[in-house]
C-alpha positions, 0 to 999 in steps of 0.5 A: 448184114446185108443179107439180113436186111434182105431176109427180113425184107422178103418175108413181106410180099412185095405189094405190102412194102409199097403199100407201106410207103404210100401211106408212110408217104401219104401221112407225111404230107397230110401234116401239111394238107391232104392234097400234099399227102396224095401227092407225096404218095404218088409222087415219091412212091413212083420214084423209088419204085421205079429206080428199084424195079429198073434196077433189079430187072433190067440194070442190074442183071444186064450190065452189072457184072460185065460191063460195070460203067455202063452201069453206073452211066445208066443208074446216074442218067436214071436217077438224075432224070426222076430227080430232077423231074421231081424236082420240076414236078415240086416247083410246078406244084408251088407255082399254082398251089402255094398254100398246100407247099412249105412256107420256105419252099426252095428248089434245092431241099427237094432235089436233095430230098428227091435224090436220097429217096433214089439212092436208098431205093438203088441200095435195097435193089442192089442189096436184093441182087447180090444177095439172091446171085449169092443164094443161087451160086451157093445153090449150084455150088451144093448141087456140083457137090453133091454130083462130084460125091455122087460121081466119084461114089459110082467111079469107086464102085467101078473101081472096087467091084470088078476086084472083090468080083474078080477074087470072091468067084475065084474063092467060090470057085474053088469051094464049088470044085472041092465039094463044100457044102457052105458053097450055096451060102456063099453065092447067097451072099455074094449077091446079097453084097452086089445087090447093096453095091448096085441098088441100094447104094443110090441114096444119100442114107441108108440103114446102118444095119446093111453097111455092117451085113455088107462088112461082115460078108467082106470078112468072110470072103477075106477070110476064104483068101488063106487056110489059116483063119487071119488076124480079123477082129470085128465088132459091133454090139449095142447100135441101132439098126435103123441109124442112118449112114451114107451107103459105102462109107464105112467100108472104104476104111475096111477094104483100106485097112486090107489093102495095106496091111497085106495080112493074107501075106503076113502071118504077123498082120492084123485087121482090127475093127470097132463100132459103137454108138451111143445117144448122138455119137456113133464111134468107128475105129479101123486098126490095121499092121503095116509089114516090115517092109513097108516102111515108106509107105505111112503116108499112102494111107491118107490118099488115093481116091477111096479115102479122098471120096469118103473125106469129100462125102463126109464134108456134104453129108455131115457138115461139121457133125463128122471128126476123122482122125488118120493116123499111123505109126511104125508098125500100126494105122489107126482110123478113128470116124466120129459122127454127130446127129 
């Protein structure tokens, strides 16, 4: 409620609010006389303006967060001083110009009226201060989250790149040593992968085809680890090349699948990847086998810096627009990721 009121208040220029108040108080006072209207416009508006601005720019920033007692005392002194001065001014006005005052004048009425106006100004100033502070905190929190995600992604790169690069270079060396004619092609492929990781991943989002190309190249190098073809399936059809996705997001789940399946050592092992897209919805599924000798490691699929990083980035970049299900059985591990527009 307070936020809605302050948002409405912010939508109107500050000077417009005070001009409207001047006109309102003049109108109410002018029902008695023009002079009374001018008096109301000047005194009542000044009373509220002083309480509002002194609180918003002085008392609240200086005392509210750390010295509550001083804040209360300062406001009590300010409000009571202005109310007393206003009441005295009302008495003086009535004494010298009784014909322009209410016929049943008494000091209690102005005292209560000025107190109410001062408290209203105090409440508005307090509301604006608290909402502004909350918005500032939210901006800082979002900035910290983004910095944290970026730092995690950079750290993740330092974890992935040396290990992958070492294996890839070993494979390329073996191919060159045996005179494999596809060696230049693999060198170019590795160069493109490193360019993607080191340079193109700096943005929050990249085109989907770049992520798909990286996964395809990753799978090519994975196949080079063994002489026999591994049971790897990658189906990616009917997707929009220019669909924007967070970089290195899908790759994380693919690498995790190979890490835990140990497919290069397990002849019965497999890794299956499906990618599909329909209007407003993107699907990504990764399944991998679980070696018989690792029955107690199912819980580790949900852990590790790669998976935690992916979860954090999903929460930051796709708030309320993603679904991530990670499940394991005795023989199989499955990841289902769904992104919504």
